[in-house]
NUMAR-456973 format. One record per residue (C-alpha): x, y, z negated. Coordinates in pm, whole numbers, plus 50000, padded with zeros to 5 digits. Example, Ala and Ser with C-alpha at 12.3 -4.5 7.8 and 13.67 -1.06 7.14 Angstrom:
NUMAR-456973
<loba><x>51230</x><y>49550</y><z>49220</z></loba>
<loba><x>51367</x><y>49894</y><z>49286</z></loba>
This chain:
NUMAR-456973
<loba><x>09285</x><y>40198</y><z>87319</z></loba>
<loba><x>09121</x><y>40325</y><z>87646</z></loba>
<loba><x>09009</x><y>40163</y><z>87979</z></loba>
<loba><x>09338</x><y>40285</y><z>88125</z></loba>
<loba><x>09555</x><y>40090</y><z>87872</z></loba>
<loba><x>09346</x><y>39781</y><z>87924</z></loba>
<loba><x>09392</x><y>39777</y><z>88296</z></loba>
<loba><x>09781</x><y>39784</y><z>88221</z></loba>
<loba><x>09765</x><y>39528</y><z>87997</z></loba>
<loba><x>09568</x><y>39301</y><z>88209</z></loba>
<loba><x>09784</x><y>39326</y><z>88510</z></loba>
<loba><x>10112</x><y>39257</y><z>88336</z></loba>
<loba><x>09954</x><y>38976</y><z>88135</z></loba>
<loba><x>10114</x><y>39151</y><z>87822</z></loba>
<loba><x>10149</x><y>38999</y><z>87527</z></loba>
<loba><x>09977</x><y>39259</y><z>87343</z></loba>
<loba><x>09659</x><y>39197</y><z>87525</z></loba>
<loba><x>09706</x><y>38822</y><z>87390</z></loba>
<loba><x>09708</x><y>38972</y><z>87039</z></loba>
<loba><x>09382</x><y>39180</y><z>87082</z></loba>
<loba><x>09202</x><y>38885</y><z>87228</z></loba>
<loba><x>09197</x><y>38700</y><z>86919</z></loba>
<loba><x>08920</x><y>38614</y><z>86655</z></loba>
<loba><x>09082</x><y>38782</y><z>86387</z></loba>
<loba><x>09100</x><y>39144</y><z>86588</z></loba>
<loba><x>08865</x><y>39420</y><z>86450</z></loba>
<loba><x>08511</x><y>39359</y><z>86606</z></loba>
<loba><x>08475</x><y>39730</y><z>86754</z></loba>
<loba><x>08836</x><y>39687</y><z>86939</z></loba>
<loba><x>08749</x><y>39331</y><z>87041</z></loba>
<loba><x>08426</x><y>39424</y><z>87194</z></loba>
<loba><x>08566</x><y>39741</y><z>87371</z></loba>
<loba><x>08832</x><y>39518</y><z>87510</z></loba>
<loba><x>08623</x><y>39254</y><z>87649</z></loba>
<loba><x>08357</x><y>39525</y><z>87801</z></loba>
<loba><x>08632</x><y>39678</y><z>87996</z></loba>
<loba><x>08823</x><y>39415</y><z>88122</z></loba>
<loba><x>08668</x><y>39455</y><z>88481</z></loba>
<loba><x>08773</x><y>39222</y><z>88759</z></loba>
<loba><x>09021</x><y>38963</y><z>88635</z></loba>
<loba><x>09333</x><y>38857</y><z>88860</z></loba>
<loba><x>09321</x><y>38483</y><z>88992</z></loba>
<loba><x>09605</x><y>38396</y><z>88746</z></loba>
<loba><x>09463</x><y>38527</y><z>88426</z></loba>
<loba><x>09489</x><y>38303</y><z>88149</z></loba>
<loba><x>09121</x><y>38196</y><z>88057</z></loba>
<loba><x>09239</x><y>38004</y><z>87765</z></loba>
<loba><x>09234</x><y>38328</y><z>87570</z></loba>
<loba><x>08861</x><y>38339</y><z>87583</z></loba>
<loba><x>08777</x><y>37999</y><z>87461</z></loba>
<loba><x>08823</x><y>38079</y><z>87090</z></loba>
<loba><x>08605</x><y>38385</y><z>87122</z></loba>
<loba><x>08327</x><y>38179</y><z>87299</z></loba>
<loba><x>08267</x><y>38033</y><z>86953</z></loba>
<loba><x>08298</x><y>38359</y><z>86768</z></loba>
<loba><x>08075</x><y>38431</y><z>86493</z></loba>
<loba><x>07961</x><y>38741</y><z>86633</z></loba>
<loba><x>07696</x><y>38683</y><z>86916</z></loba>
<loba><x>07811</x><y>38994</y><z>87134</z></loba>
<loba><x>08169</x><y>38874</y><z>87128</z></loba>
<loba><x>08077</x><y>38526</y><z>87240</z></loba>
<loba><x>07851</x><y>38696</y><z>87520</z></loba>
<loba><x>08135</x><y>38898</y><z>87638</z></loba>
<loba><x>08399</x><y>38608</y><z>87618</z></loba>
<loba><x>08174</x><y>38389</y><z>87838</z></loba>
<loba><x>08119</x><y>38651</y><z>88086</z></loba>
<loba><x>08469</x><y>38734</y><z>88126</z></loba>
<loba><x>08550</x><y>38337</y><z>88146</z></loba>
<loba><x>08258</x><y>38319</y><z>88425</z></loba>
<loba><x>08454</x><y>38567</y><z>88622</z></loba>
<loba><x>08718</x><y>38315</y><z>88686</z></loba>
<loba><x>08486</x><y>38096</y><z>88866</z></loba>
<loba><x>08744</x><y>37793</y><z>88755</z></loba>
<loba><x>08580</x><y>37438</y><z>88740</z></loba>
<loba><x>08823</x><y>37331</y><z>88483</z></loba>
<loba><x>08583</x><y>37513</y><z>88230</z></loba>
<loba><x>08272</x><y>37342</y><z>88340</z></loba>
<loba><x>08261</x><y>37093</y><z>88046</z></loba>
<loba><x>08333</x><y>37368</y><z>87808</z></loba>
<loba><x>08042</x><y>37603</y><z>87927</z></loba>
<loba><x>07807</x><y>37298</y><z>87933</z></loba>
<loba><x>07844</x><y>37248</y><z>87581</z></loba>
<loba><x>07817</x><y>37605</y><z>87501</z></loba>
<loba><x>07492</x><y>37597</y><z>87697</z></loba>
<loba><x>07356</x><y>37320</y><z>87471</z></loba>
<loba><x>07485</x><y>37406</y><z>87134</z></loba>
<loba><x>07498</x><y>37768</y><z>87097</z></loba>
<loba><x>07212</x><y>37913</y><z>86862</z></loba>
<loba><x>07191</x><y>38223</y><z>87097</z></loba>
<loba><x>06944</x><y>38192</y><z>87401</z></loba>
<loba><x>07133</x><y>38486</y><z>87565</z></loba>
<loba><x>07469</x><y>38331</y><z>87501</z></loba>
<loba><x>07342</x><y>37993</y><z>87634</z></loba>
<loba><x>07207</x><y>38158</y><z>87937</z></loba>
<loba><x>07521</x><y>38348</y><z>88013</z></loba>
<loba><x>07697</x><y>37988</y><z>88007</z></loba>
<loba><x>07445</x><y>37856</y><z>88269</z></loba>
<loba><x>07532</x><y>38188</y><z>88492</z></loba>
<loba><x>07916</x><y>38127</y><z>88451</z></loba>
<loba><x>07843</x><y>37778</y><z>88567</z></loba>
<loba><x>07656</x><y>37892</y><z>88853</z></loba>
<loba><x>07939</x><y>38126</y><z>88965</z></loba>
<loba><x>08180</x><y>37838</y><z>89019</z></loba>
<loba><x>07948</x><y>37712</y><z>89305</z></loba>
<loba><x>08093</x><y>37358</y><z>89245</z></loba>
<loba><x>07883</x><y>37054</y><z>89328</z></loba>
<loba><x>08027</x><y>36887</y><z>89031</z></loba>
<loba><x>07793</x><y>37089</y><z>88831</z></loba>
<loba><x>07480</x><y>36985</y><z>89014</z></loba>
<loba><x>07396</x><y>36666</y><z>88780</z></loba>
<loba><x>07454</x><y>36897</y><z>88468</z></loba>
<loba><x>07225</x><y>37169</y><z>88609</z></loba>
<loba><x>06961</x><y>36938</y><z>88712</z></loba>
<loba><x>06926</x><y>36801</y><z>88353</z></loba>
<loba><x>06920</x><y>37163</y><z>88213</z></loba>
<loba><x>06590</x><y>37192</y><z>88434</z></loba>
<loba><x>06422</x><y>37006</y><z>88122</z></loba>
<loba><x>06523</x><y>37289</y><z>87876</z></loba>
<loba><x>06250</x><y>37398</y><z>87659</z></loba>
<loba><x>06364</x><y>37760</y><z>87710</z></loba>
<loba><x>06223</x><y>37927</y><z>88023</z></loba>
<loba><x>06481</x><y>38175</y><z>88043</z></loba>
<loba><x>06747</x><y>37893</y><z>88071</z></loba>
<loba><x>06556</x><y>37718</y><z>88320</z></loba>
<loba><x>06521</x><y>38026</y><z>88544</z></loba>
<loba><x>06881</x><y>38078</y><z>88503</z></loba>
<loba><x>06955</x><y>37686</y><z>88627</z></loba>
<loba><x>06716</x><y>37739</y><z>88890</z></loba>
<loba><x>06916</x><y>38055</y><z>89027</z></loba>
<loba><x>07232</x><y>37849</y><z>88985</z></loba>
<loba><x>07100</x><y>37537</y><z>89181</z></loba>
<loba><x>06942</x><y>37746</y><z>89464</z></loba>
<loba><x>07299</x><y>37808</y><z>89601</z></loba>
<loba><x>07281</x><y>37443</y><z>89736</z></loba>
<loba><x>06944</x><y>37433</y><z>89906</z></loba>
<loba><x>07062</x><y>37229</y><z>90151</z></loba>
<loba><x>07056</x><y>36933</y><z>89914</z></loba>
<loba><x>06733</x><y>36735</y><z>89928</z></loba>
<loba><x>06765</x><y>36593</y><z>89585</z></loba>
<loba><x>06782</x><y>36964</y><z>89440</z></loba>
<loba><x>06500</x><y>37078</y><z>89651</z></loba>
<loba><x>06280</x><y>36797</y><z>89551</z></loba>
<loba><x>06372</x><y>36836</y><z>89177</z></loba>
<loba><x>06298</x><y>37206</y><z>89198</z></loba>
<loba><x>05932</x><y>37165</y><z>89377</z></loba>
<loba><x>05853</x><y>36936</y><z>89065</z></loba>
<loba><x>05852</x><y>37277</y><z>88890</z></loba>
<loba><x>05546</x><y>37403</y><z>89064</z></loba>
<loba><x>05330</x><y>37271</y><z>88779</z></loba>
<loba><x>05586</x><y>37393</y><z>88501</z></loba>
<loba><x>05413</x><y>37551</y><z>88196</z></loba>
<loba><x>05580</x><y>37894</y><z>88250</z></loba>
<loba><x>05392</x><y>38124</y><z>88506</z></loba>
<loba><x>05721</x><y>38296</y><z>88604</z></loba>
<loba><x>05900</x><y>37977</y><z>88664</z></loba>
<loba><x>05568</x><y>37870</y><z>88885</z></loba>
<loba><x>05595</x><y>38213</y><z>89070</z></loba>
<loba><x>05948</x><y>38147</y><z>89164</z></loba>
<loba><x>05907</x><y>37803</y><z>89282</z></loba>
<loba><x>05607</x><y>37914</y><z>89492</z></loba>
<loba><x>05794</x><y>38198</y><z>89626</z></loba>
<loba><x>06076</x><y>37970</y><z>89740</z></loba>
<loba><x>05914</x><y>37636</y><z>89850</z></loba>
<loba><x>05544</x><y>37694</y><z>89909</z></loba>
<loba><x>05448</x><y>38051</y><z>89999</z></loba>
<loba><x>05303</x><y>38060</y><z>90343</z></loba>
<loba><x>05478</x><y>38291</y><z>90600</z></loba>
<loba><x>05254</x><y>38623</y><z>90589</z></loba>
<loba><x>05129</x><y>38734</y><z>90947</z></loba>
<loba><x>05316</x><y>39060</y><z>91036</z></loba>
<loba><x>05046</x><y>39306</y><z>91087</z></loba>
<loba><x>05098</x><y>39538</y><z>91420</z></loba>
<loba><x>05035</x><y>39846</y><z>91216</z></loba>
<loba><x>05319</x><y>40016</y><z>91010</z></loba>
<loba><x>05281</x><y>39997</y><z>90612</z></loba>
<loba><x>05267</x><y>40389</y><z>90594</z></loba>
<loba><x>04995</x><y>40419</y><z>90869</z></loba>
<loba><x>04653</x><y>40519</y><z>90775</z></loba>
<loba><x>04342</x><y>40400</y><z>90966</z></loba>
<loba><x>04215</x><y>40715</y><z>91141</z></loba>
<loba><x>03825</x><y>40631</y><z>91068</z></loba>
<loba><x>03870</x><y>40619</y><z>90705</z></loba>
<loba><x>04042</x><y>40933</y><z>90675</z></loba>
<loba><x>03884</x><y>41187</y><z>90438</z></loba>
<loba><x>03550</x><y>40988</y><z>90456</z></loba>
<loba><x>03270</x><y>40981</y><z>90181</z></loba>
<loba><x>02986</x><y>40702</y><z>90231</z></loba>
<loba><x>02681</x><y>40684</y><z>90033</z></loba>
<loba><x>02584</x><y>40340</y><z>89958</z></loba>
<loba><x>02634</x><y>40007</y><z>89786</z></loba>
<loba><x>03019</x><y>39976</y><z>89742</z></loba>
<loba><x>03023</x><y>39584</y><z>89794</z></loba>
<loba><x>02824</x><y>39622</y><z>90130</z></loba>
<loba><x>03058</x><y>39937</y><z>90250</z></loba>
<loba><x>03393</x><y>39744</y><z>90190</z></loba>
<loba><x>03288</x><y>39461</y><z>90413</z></loba>
<loba><x>03339</x><y>39700</y><z>90719</z></loba>
<loba><x>03697</x><y>39802</y><z>90565</z></loba>
<loba><x>03984</x><y>39617</y><z>90732</z></loba>
<loba><x>04274</x><y>39416</y><z>90518</z></loba>
<loba><x>04555</x><y>39605</y><z>90401</z></loba>
<loba><x>04396</x><y>39973</y><z>90463</z></loba>
<loba><x>04433</x><y>40147</y><z>90133</z></loba>
<loba><x>04759</x><y>40269</y><z>89967</z></loba>
<loba><x>04609</x><y>40324</y><z>89610</z></loba>
<loba><x>04308</x><y>40287</y><z>89452</z></loba>
<loba><x>04225</x><y>40489</y><z>89131</z></loba>
<loba><x>03874</x><y>40445</y><z>88983</z></loba>
<loba><x>03663</x><y>40462</y><z>88662</z></loba>
<loba><x>03375</x><y>40231</y><z>88690</z></loba>
<loba><x>03033</x><y>40312</y><z>88562</z></loba>
<loba><x>03008</x><y>40237</y><z>88178</z></loba>
<loba><x>02767</x><y>39934</y><z>88075</z></loba>
<loba><x>02424</x><y>40058</y><z>88014</z></loba>
<loba><x>02578</x><y>40369</y><z>87851</z></loba>
<loba><x>02470</x><y>40595</y><z>88132</z></loba>
<loba><x>02133</x><y>40633</y><z>88300</z></loba>
<loba><x>02325</x><y>40566</y><z>88634</z></loba>
<loba><x>02471</x><y>40229</y><z>88517</z></loba>
<loba><x>02200</x><y>40000</y><z>88423</z></loba>
<loba><x>02254</x><y>39599</y><z>88442</z></loba>
<loba><x>02048</x><y>39331</y><z>88306</z></loba>
<loba><x>02319</x><y>39185</y><z>88108</z></loba>
<loba><x>02699</x><y>39234</y><z>88036</z></loba>
<loba><x>02787</x><y>38956</y><z>88238</z></loba>
<loba><x>02627</x><y>39071</y><z>88544</z></loba>
<loba><x>02809</x><y>39393</y><z>88498</z></loba>
<loba><x>03155</x><y>39214</y><z>88474</z></loba>
<loba><x>03055</x><y>39010</y><z>88772</z></loba>
<loba><x>02971</x><y>39332</y><z>88976</z></loba>
<loba><x>03319</x><y>39488</y><z>88884</z></loba>
<loba><x>03482</x><y>39139</y><z>88945</z></loba>
<loba><x>03310</x><y>39165</y><z>89332</z></loba>
<loba><x>03428</x><y>39499</y><z>89384</z></loba>
<loba><x>03787</x><y>39469</y><z>89266</z></loba>
<loba><x>03823</x><y>39160</y><z>89473</z></loba>
<loba><x>03734</x><y>39353</y><z>89777</z></loba>
<loba><x>03978</x><y>39635</y><z>89658</z></loba>
<loba><x>04247</x><y>39367</y><z>89673</z></loba>
<loba><x>04167</x><y>39267</y><z>90010</z></loba>
<loba><x>04170</x><y>39615</y><z>90143</z></loba>
<loba><x>04491</x><y>39683</y><z>89941</z></loba>
<loba><x>04821</x><y>39708</y><z>90112</z></loba>
<loba><x>05102</x><y>39481</y><z>90021</z></loba>
<loba><x>05249</x><y>39544</y><z>89711</z></loba>
<loba><x>05049</x><y>39872</y><z>89626</z></loba>
<loba><x>04883</x><y>39991</y><z>89310</z></loba>
<loba><x>04528</x><y>39976</y><z>89165</z></loba>
<loba><x>04455</x><y>40184</y><z>88861</z></loba>
<loba><x>04156</x><y>40122</y><z>88638</z></loba>
<loba><x>04012</x><y>40377</y><z>88387</z></loba>
<loba><x>03811</x><y>40206</y><z>88134</z></loba>
<loba><x>03740</x><y>40215</y><z>87752</z></loba>
<loba><x>03518</x><y>40011</y><z>87504</z></loba>
<loba><x>03180</x><y>40155</y><z>87517</z></loba>
<loba><x>02909</x><y>40136</y><z>87228</z></loba>
<loba><x>02546</x><y>40053</y><z>87303</z></loba>
<loba><x>02337</x><y>40235</y><z>87023</z></loba>
<loba><x>02119</x><y>40039</y><z>86781</z></loba>
<loba><x>01764</x><y>40043</y><z>86856</z></loba>
<loba><x>01671</x><y>40091</y><z>86490</z></loba>
<loba><x>01813</x><y>40128</y><z>86150</z></loba>
<loba><x>01723</x><y>39762</y><z>86123</z></loba>
<loba><x>01960</x><y>39665</y><z>86390</z></loba>
<loba><x>02327</x><y>39711</y><z>86462</z></loba>
<loba><x>02483</x><y>39881</y><z>86759</z></loba>
<loba><x>02735</x><y>39680</y><z>86987</z></loba>
<loba><x>03052</x><y>39765</y><z>87126</z></loba>
<loba><x>03189</x><y>39599</y><z>87426</z></loba>
<loba><x>03541</x><y>39565</y><z>87509</z></loba>
<loba><x>03552</x><y>39645</y><z>87880</z></loba>
<loba><x>03906</x><y>39697</y><z>87928</z></loba>
<loba><x>03985</x><y>39353</y><z>87786</z></loba>
<loba><x>03709</x><y>39151</y><z>87940</z></loba>
<loba><x>03778</x><y>39252</y><z>88286</z></loba>
<loba><x>04152</x><y>39236</y><z>88259</z></loba>
<loba><x>04180</x><y>38854</y><z>88296</z></loba>
<loba><x>03922</x><y>38848</y><z>88586</z></loba>
<loba><x>04161</x><y>39119</y><z>88769</z></loba>
<loba><x>04444</x><y>38886</y><z>88714</z></loba>
<loba><x>04287</x><y>38597</y><z>88846</z></loba>
<loba><x>04229</x><y>38786</y><z>89164</z></loba>
<loba><x>04600</x><y>38815</y><z>89224</z></loba>
<loba><x>04673</x><y>39161</y><z>89108</z></loba>
<loba><x>04991</x><y>39146</y><z>88852</z></loba>
<loba><x>04973</x><y>39358</y><z>88579</z></loba>
<loba><x>05238</x><y>39655</y><z>88580</z></loba>
<loba><x>05145</x><y>39897</y><z>88263</z></loba>
<loba><x>04889</x><y>40030</y><z>88048</z></loba>
<loba><x>04865</x><y>40423</y><z>88005</z></loba>
<loba><x>04670</x><y>40562</y><z>87708</z></loba>
<loba><x>04480</x><y>40880</y><z>87796</z></loba>
<loba><x>04452</x><y>41074</y><z>87487</z></loba>
<loba><x>04149</x><y>41336</y><z>87439</z></loba>
<loba><x>04163</x><y>41621</y><z>87172</z></loba>
<loba><x>03971</x><y>41512</y><z>86864</z></loba>
<loba><x>03704</x><y>41789</y><z>86889</z></loba>
<loba><x>03612</x><y>41659</y><z>87208</z></loba>
<loba><x>03488</x><y>41335</y><z>87112</z></loba>
<loba><x>03186</x><y>41198</y><z>86922</z></loba>
<loba><x>03223</x><y>41193</y><z>86543</z></loba>
<loba><x>03163</x><y>40847</y><z>86427</z></loba>
<loba><x>03293</x><y>40839</y><z>86062</z></loba>
<loba><x>03093</x><y>41163</y><z>85912</z></loba>
<loba><x>02893</x><y>40928</y><z>85718</z></loba>
<loba><x>03191</x><y>40721</y><z>85593</z></loba>
<loba><x>03390</x><y>41039</y><z>85479</z></loba>
<loba><x>03075</x><y>41100</y><z>85258</z></loba>
<loba><x>03037</x><y>40770</y><z>85077</z></loba>
<loba><x>03377</x><y>40612</y><z>85151</z></loba>
<loba><x>03253</x><y>40244</y><z>85118</z></loba>
<loba><x>03469</x><y>39960</y><z>85264</z></loba>
<loba><x>03346</x><y>39793</y><z>85578</z></loba>
<loba><x>03178</x><y>40103</y><z>85719</z></loba>
<loba><x>03480</x><y>40280</y><z>85831</z></loba>
<loba><x>03453</x><y>40388</y><z>86238</z></loba>
<loba><x>03727</x><y>40573</y><z>86379</z></loba>
<loba><x>03668</x><y>40834</y><z>86639</z></loba>
<loba><x>03779</x><y>40695</y><z>86973</z></loba>
<loba><x>04006</x><y>40957</y><z>87144</z></loba>
<loba><x>04157</x><y>40719</y><z>87401</z></loba>
<loba><x>04080</x><y>40552</y><z>87718</z></loba>
<loba><x>04306</x><y>40315</y><z>87931</z></loba>
<loba><x>04447</x><y>40344</y><z>88260</z></loba>
<loba><x>04545</x><y>39986</y><z>88344</z></loba>
<loba><x>04786</x><y>39978</y><z>88632</z></loba>
<loba><x>04805</x><y>39677</y><z>88866</z></loba>
<loba><x>05014</x><y>39603</y><z>89187</z></loba>
<loba><x>04911</x><y>39376</y><z>89457</z></loba>
<loba><x>05101</x><y>39053</y><z>89441</z></loba>
<loba><x>05417</x><y>39031</y><z>89666</z></loba>
<loba><x>05751</x><y>38860</y><z>89686</z></loba>
<loba><x>05899</x><y>39212</y><z>89775</z></loba>
<loba><x>06034</x><y>39451</y><z>89497</z></loba>
<loba><x>05915</x><y>39827</y><z>89505</z></loba>
<loba><x>06215</x><y>39927</y><z>89720</z></loba>
<loba><x>06067</x><y>39743</y><z>90019</z></loba>
<loba><x>05742</x><y>39968</y><z>89983</z></loba>
<loba><x>05949</x><y>40284</y><z>89953</z></loba>
<loba><x>06170</x><y>40180</y><z>90269</z></loba>
<loba><x>05840</x><y>40157</y><z>90464</z></loba>
<loba><x>05845</x><y>40516</y><z>90482</z></loba>
<loba><x>06083</x><y>40785</y><z>90665</z></loba>
<loba><x>06332</x><y>40986</y><z>90480</z></loba>
<loba><x>06171</x><y>41285</y><z>90516</z></loba>
<loba><x>05816</x><y>41159</y><z>90365</z></loba>
<loba><x>06024</x><y>41000</y><z>90064</z></loba>
<loba><x>06190</x><y>41342</y><z>89998</z></loba>
<loba><x>05877</x><y>41534</y><z>90038</z></loba>
<loba><x>05674</x><y>41295</y><z>89793</z></loba>
<loba><x>05926</x><y>41318</y><z>89512</z></loba>
<loba><x>05778</x><y>41382</y><z>89150</z></loba>
<loba><x>05932</x><y>41718</y><z>89099</z></loba>
<loba><x>05901</x><y>41926</y><z>88747</z></loba>
<loba><x>05759</x><y>41793</y><z>88434</z></loba>
<loba><x>05719</x><y>41400</y><z>88432</z></loba>
<loba><x>05539</x><y>41182</y><z>88150</z></loba>
<loba><x>05807</x><y>40991</y><z>87969</z></loba>
<loba><x>05583</x><y>40748</y><z>87797</z></loba>
<loba><x>05265</x><y>40601</y><z>87849</z></loba>
<loba><x>05064</x><y>40828</y><z>87609</z></loba>
<loba><x>04914</x><y>41101</y><z>87833</z></loba>
<loba><x>04728</x><y>41396</y><z>87636</z></loba>
<loba><x>04488</x><y>41559</y><z>87884</z></loba>
<loba><x>04146</x><y>41753</y><z>87778</z></loba>
<loba><x>03830</x><y>41603</y><z>87928</z></loba>
<loba><x>03604</x><y>41820</y><z>88170</z></loba>
<loba><x>03251</x><y>41835</y><z>88189</z></loba>
<loba><x>03025</x><y>41856</y><z>88499</z></loba>
<loba><x>02666</x><y>41979</y><z>88500</z></loba>
<loba><x>02583</x><y>41707</y><z>88763</z></loba>
<loba><x>02792</x><y>41412</y><z>88653</z></loba>
<loba><x>02835</x><y>41321</y><z>88283</z></loba>
<loba><x>03192</x><y>41131</y><z>88319</z></loba>
<loba><x>03419</x><y>41327</y><z>88537</z></loba>
<loba><x>03780</x><y>41265</y><z>88605</z></loba>
<loba><x>04003</x><y>41576</y><z>88502</z></loba>
<loba><x>04218</x><y>41707</y><z>88795</z></loba>
<loba><x>04525</x><y>41666</y><z>88595</z></loba>
<loba><x>04452</x><y>41295</y><z>88512</z></loba>
<loba><x>04391</x><y>41245</y><z>88917</z></loba>
<loba><x>04708</x><y>41441</y><z>88997</z></loba>
<loba><x>04935</x><y>41228</y><z>88789</z></loba>
<loba><x>04801</x><y>40905</y><z>88908</z></loba>
<loba><x>04860</x><y>41038</y><z>89300</z></loba>
<loba><x>05180</x><y>41171</y><z>89256</z></loba>
<loba><x>05323</x><y>40875</y><z>89062</z></loba>
<loba><x>05163</x><y>40614</y><z>89276</z></loba>
<loba><x>05165</x><y>40727</y><z>89625</z></loba>
<loba><x>05340</x><y>40911</y><z>89909</z></loba>
<loba><x>05216</x><y>41231</y><z>90116</z></loba>
<loba><x>05002</x><y>41125</y><z>90426</z></loba>
<loba><x>04867</x><y>40801</y><z>90216</z></loba>
<loba><x>04509</x><y>40705</y><z>90201</z></loba>
<loba><x>04379</x><y>40682</y><z>89859</z></loba>
<loba><x>04037</x><y>40548</y><z>89742</z></loba>
<loba><x>03781</x><y>40555</y><z>89467</z></loba>
<loba><x>03505</x><y>40313</y><z>89495</z></loba>
<loba><x>03290</x><y>40494</y><z>89235</z></loba>
<loba><x>03348</x><y>40854</y><z>89366</z></loba>
<loba><x>03120</x><y>41029</y><z>89127</z></loba>
<loba><x>03175</x><y>41408</y><z>89172</z></loba>
<loba><x>03450</x><y>41372</y><z>89410</z></loba>
<loba><x>03740</x><y>41477</y><z>89175</z></loba>
<loba><x>03988</x><y>41249</y><z>89319</z></loba>
<loba><x>03915</x><y>41338</y><z>89667</z></loba>
<loba><x>03973</x><y>41707</y><z>89604</z></loba>
<loba><x>04299</x><y>41631</y><z>89413</z></loba>
<loba><x>04414</x><y>41392</y><z>89710</z></loba>
<loba><x>04356</x><y>41669</y><z>89960</z></loba>
<loba><x>04534</x><y>41928</y><z>89746</z></loba>
<loba><x>04846</x><y>41690</y><z>89745</z></loba>
<loba><x>04859</x><y>41620</y><z>90077</z></loba>
<loba><x>04691</x><y>41266</y><z>90078</z></loba>
<loba><x>04389</x><y>41140</y><z>90265</z></loba>
<loba><x>04107</x><y>41003</y><z>90074</z></loba>
<loba><x>03813</x><y>40746</y><z>90092</z></loba>
<loba><x>03531</x><y>40760</y><z>89853</z></loba>
<loba><x>03224</x><y>40550</y><z>89793</z></loba>
<loba><x>02932</x><y>40649</y><z>89593</z></loba>
<loba><x>02586</x><y>40487</y><z>89551</z></loba>
<loba><x>02429</x><y>40792</y><z>89373</z></loba>
<loba><x>02262</x><y>41054</y><z>89606</z></loba>
<loba><x>02296</x><y>41317</y><z>89391</z></loba>
<loba><x>02686</x><y>41259</y><z>89311</z></loba>
<loba><x>02718</x><y>41204</y><z>89689</z></loba>
<loba><x>02581</x><y>41564</y><z>89753</z></loba>
<loba><x>02799</x><y>41693</y><z>89440</z></loba>
<loba><x>03113</x><y>41534</y><z>89644</z></loba>
<loba><x>03005</x><y>41723</y><z>89959</z></loba>
<loba><x>02976</x><y>42045</y><z>89764</z></loba>
<loba><x>03300</x><y>42004</y><z>89587</z></loba>
<loba><x>03493</x><y>41914</y><z>89922</z></loba>
<loba><x>03320</x><y>42186</y><z>90123</z></loba>
<loba><x>03661</x><y>42389</y><z>90108</z></loba>
<loba><x>03773</x><y>42142</y><z>90372</z></loba>
<loba><x>03643</x><y>42120</y><z>90712</z></loba>
<loba><x>03815</x><y>41778</y><z>90800</z></loba>
<loba><x>03586</x><y>41585</y><z>90549</z></loba>
<loba><x>03318</x><y>41333</y><z>90709</z></loba>
<loba><x>02995</x><y>41209</y><z>90525</z></loba>
<loba><x>02787</x><y>40896</y><z>90617</z></loba>
<loba><x>02519</x><y>40685</y><z>90465</z></loba>
<loba><x>02591</x><y>40305</y><z>90485</z></loba>
<loba><x>02412</x><y>40264</y><z>90837</z></loba>
<loba><x>02621</x><y>40576</y><z>90981</z></loba>
<loba><x>02948</x><y>40431</y><z>90842</z></loba>
<loba><x>02887</x><y>40103</y><z>90998</z></loba>
<loba><x>02833</x><y>40231</y><z>91340</z></loba>
<loba><x>03117</x><y>40476</y><z>91299</z></loba>
<loba><x>03367</x><y>40195</y><z>91197</z></loba>
<loba><x>03227</x><y>39972</y><z>91472</z></loba>
<loba><x>03206</x><y>40204</y><z>91781</z></loba>
<loba><x>03510</x><y>40133</y><z>92024</z></loba>
<loba><x>03634</x><y>39840</y><z>91828</z></loba>
């Protein structure tokens, strides 16, 4: 049996096809046939699928219902309704709802409205999709609007998008455009003050590693809650200045505050996990977690004592990993929309060629700098820039550090914007970027005047 043979049997309504579409047929042949029936003629006998819709094999039931749905025949409404209620498989029940939706018959509306109360969110989502065909029906609209407080967050988002989202004011500037006054600019000062002078939707990509809580001399905070609040304020501003549907990538890891004496314990703070819910509450959508793995020889040895005494409870693994948490600014648009904002040449020129990372495990050696104790590796910056931005984009690091991100941005034909509060690091950035004559350096007051002039 092959696809050509199946096509011949289908067109001729051959008795051989009837024999194959039988519950007693060997599973492999039956599955292959159902998968390759393709578009069915209007006179195809749908009765052949009914016994298979109750087959012991879940995959067979699914394929039979999918083929029955191709006929879009209202006579099977009651049959499919029962399947959607009684089958033990979510995927089969969902396919039954989908088949009912394809009928586009008003006689299905009462049943579909009842199914909005199903306890399986996947079923409810499929029902909503089927009902949206009848959006001119006020009863349906009113029932769907009630789901804005549904327990499931995906259903909430869908209903909000369809019925409650405000029409976004269309900006005059193109999505791909870059604000000239932010191109290749480094500003020395408090990031929370500096960003007040950056317009909404100015940045295409932000990648940063914030100062670690009280782990370095340059990052001292009164309390951990103060530290998280500071980051929350910064990332809210980053959200505001980020273009619709674009990315924010945060590099963090848990941090240990050493004990003050042998009589006290050290304390470990779970920064990535504590900041994550705050970021989500701003409107960022979580996309991916990437694990940066460092060579074992490059990290601090925490278990040397344990290796000696081997006593339970005292085990401490060496920390070789950091997180790159990938977020996207909330939008109802798909990634394709973002890509279509660029001309064909830019898209082609920005394609990620050569070797790519197939998994979320990135093995990259750390680097060390005589000025800054926590430096981005160039390889890490380059991967982020190539995967999450186009050539000509404006990329941003709120905590500029030694300026690696800006350097890599220039080398990859992007524009950068950096802010850095530490004077020593600000000067290090200017040294690192001295190869380019197109960079501008401001303190906070100078930047303010620069932005406001001729506005």
